[in-house]
N, C-alpha and C positions, 0 to 999 in steps of 0.2 A: 201329757202322761200317756204311756203305752200300757195297754192292758195285755198281760200274758197269763198263761195258765201253766201250772206244774203238771207232772205226770198223773196226779190224782184228780186233776180237773179243778183244783182250788185256784182261785184267781190271785194273781200277784199284783201288787201296786208299786208304782215308783220304779226305781232302777231295777232292772232284771236281766238275768242272763237269758238270752234267747238262743235256742237250739234250732237250727234250720236243717231239715233233711233235704237231700238232693232230689228226692221224689217222695210223694206220699206213700205210706205203707199200703201194701196190697194193690198197687196200681202199676201197670206195665208202662214201659217207656213208649213214646209215640212211634219210635222206629221199629216197633215189634214186627210188623209184617213187611218191612222194607229193607231188611239187612240180612246178610249172611256173615257170620263170624268165623274167623280162623284163629288157630293157636298152634304153636310149636312147643313141645314139652322139653326141649333140649336143656333149658336152664330152670326147669320147674321140678319140684317134688310133687308127689301125688297130691299132697295137702295144698300146696300153693296153686296147683292147677285147678283143683276144686274150688278154692277161694275165688280165683279169677272167673271161673264159670258162674259161680253164685252171684258175684258182684255184677255180672252182666246178664243175670236172669236167664241163663241158657237152660233150655228144656231138653234138648237132644244133643248129645255129643256123637258126631259121626267120625269114626276112625277110618281114615282113607289110606291106611297102609295095606298093601296087598298081603304082606306077611306080618301080622301084628305081634311080633316078638321084639323084645328089647333087652339089651344088656343092662339097661338102667332099671334098677329095682323098682317094681311096682307098675311098670309100663307095658308088660306083656298083656295080651288080650284078657285072660281070665281074671287076673288080679286087678287090672285097671277097670275092667267091666264091673267087677264086684264093688270096688270103691266108688265108682261113679254112680252106680245104682243105689248104694247105701246113702249117697248124698242127695238122693231124690231126682237124679237126672237120668234120662234114658240113654243107654250106651248102645250104639249101633255100629257094627263093623261092616264096612262096604268094600270088600276086596276088589270089586269091579272098578272102583275108583283108584285103586293102587297102581303103581308103576309096574307094567309087565316086565318079565325077566329079560326079554330082548332089548328093552330100553335101558334097563340097568346094565346090561352088557355093553351098550354103547358108552356109558359113562366109565365103566371099568377099563375098557380097552383104549378109549381116547383120552380119558381124564377131563373131558369137556362137559361140565355141568350144563352149559348153555345149549350144547348140541343135544344132550339128552332131554332137556326141558322142551326144546323145539320139537323133538320127535314125540314127546308126550302130548304136546299141544295138537299135533297132527292126529295122533291116536284118538284123543278124546273128541276131536272134531269129526272123525270118521264114525264114532260111536256115540252120537248125540243123544240116543235113547237113554244112556246112562245119566246124563245131565238132566234130561227131562224127568227121569225117575227121582233124582235128588230134589228137583224143584217141587215135585208132587209131595214128597216126604216133608219138605221144609215149609210148605205153604201154611201160613198162619201160626208158625212156631218160631221160637228163637233157637236157631241151630248153629252149632259151631263145628267146623271141620278140624280134625286133629291129625298132625303128623309130627315128625321129630324136629325139623329145622326151625330155629327161632325166626329167621328171616323168610317171610312168605315168598319173596322174590327168588329164593334159592331152593324152593320146594314146589312140587307139583300141586300142592293144595292151593297155591296162588293162582295157578291156571284154572283149576276147578272153580274157584270163587269167581274169577273173571268170566268164564264161560257161563256160569249160572247167572251172573248179573247181566250179561248180554241178553239172555232170553227173558229174564224176569223184570229187568230194570231196577233191581234192588241195588243197594250199596254194600260194598265189602267193608268189614270192620276187622282189622287184623290186630288181635290182642297180643300182648307180650307177656 
């Protein structure tokens, strides 16, 4: 016989439905200090984005767009920041992690995303203090980097995550 307890603490005997939680309530995942999360909002609503952040216990959302404007309703800086803050998550805009205009121009003129991403990689390598600042902000917190593209390989946030993981030895977790 298996002893189980219902929500009120009353003991059940015999056959019982057992509800198993993925993790105990009020307890952080073991990867708390060893991961950096990323997410693209391309296929999200503000509500589904917040749901994903909450499911992953994100404490700080770092918007890595240089210009945090969006044609997608709710994803411009002020409205997104207000919604994220209302959900109990810290919203932090870091334009220094964004793609500089000269790199965006490379993409616009050549049409080569890979060329633009390679230039962003060189840019961020030359400005390693930016990544060190992000590491300091992220230490001991569950942090998620936000940009538009769903695929982190097609977005500069994937480069930011890789560079951060190189210096911190954390693991990247790319949310969808």
